[in-house]
C-alpha positions as CSV (number, residue, x, y, z in Angstrom):
1,X,0.4,-11.1,-41.8
2,X,3.6,-10.3,-39.8
3,X,2.9,-6.6,-39.8
4,X,-0.2,-7.0,-37.8
5,X,1.3,-9.1,-35.0
6,X,2.7,-6.0,-33.1
7,X,4.1,-6.8,-29.7
8,X,3.7,-10.6,-30.2
9,X,6.1,-10.3,-33.2
10,X,8.7,-7.9,-31.8
11,X,9.1,-9.1,-28.2
12,X,10.9,-12.4,-29.2
13,X,13.2,-10.5,-31.5
14,X,14.1,-7.9,-28.8
15,X,14.7,-10.6,-26.2
16,X,16.8,-12.6,-28.6
17,X,19.0,-9.5,-29.0
18,X,19.2,-9.0,-25.3
19,X,17.1,-5.9,-25.2
20,X,15.3,-5.3,-21.9
21,X,11.7,-4.5,-22.3
22,X,9.3,-2.8,-19.8
23,X,5.7,-3.9,-19.6
24,X,2.8,-1.6,-18.9
25,X,2.7,-3.0,-15.4
26,X,6.4,-2.3,-15.0
27,X,5.9,1.3,-16.3
28,X,3.1,1.8,-13.8
29,X,5.4,0.7,-11.0
30,X,8.0,3.2,-12.0
31,X,5.3,5.9,-12.3
32,X,4.0,5.1,-8.8
33,X,7.5,5.4,-7.4
34,X,8.1,8.7,-9.1
35,X,4.9,10.0,-7.6
36,X,5.8,8.7,-4.2
37,X,9.3,10.4,-4.3
38,X,7.7,13.6,-5.7
39,X,5.3,13.8,-2.7
40,X,8.2,13.6,-0.3
41,X,9.7,16.6,-2.1
42,X,6.3,18.5,-2.3
43,X,6.1,18.0,-6.1
44,X,3.6,16.1,-8.2
45,X,6.3,13.6,-9.2
46,X,10.1,13.2,-9.5
47,X,10.9,11.9,-12.9
48,X,13.8,9.5,-13.4
49,X,16.7,11.3,-15.0
50,X,17.5,8.5,-17.4
51,X,16.3,5.1,-18.7
52,X,19.0,3.5,-16.6
53,X,17.8,5.2,-13.5
54,X,14.2,4.0,-14.2
55,X,15.4,0.5,-14.7
56,X,17.4,0.5,-11.6
57,X,14.4,1.8,-9.7
58,X,12.3,-1.0,-11.2
59,X,14.8,-3.6,-10.1
60,X,14.6,-2.3,-6.5
61,X,10.8,-2.6,-6.4
């Protein structure tokens, strides 16, 4: 049943359409960097201001 395939079904469609996806591992990398930047600013974390900013950060890691 296609409805039960979840990620396995949707990822190929998204990639075919040129949509960039972020894995859990990628998300954790972004989170770690936000926490690192936040500590430098004496804050728990410094959230990315946009999806584009988060993806750019990920590309630089």
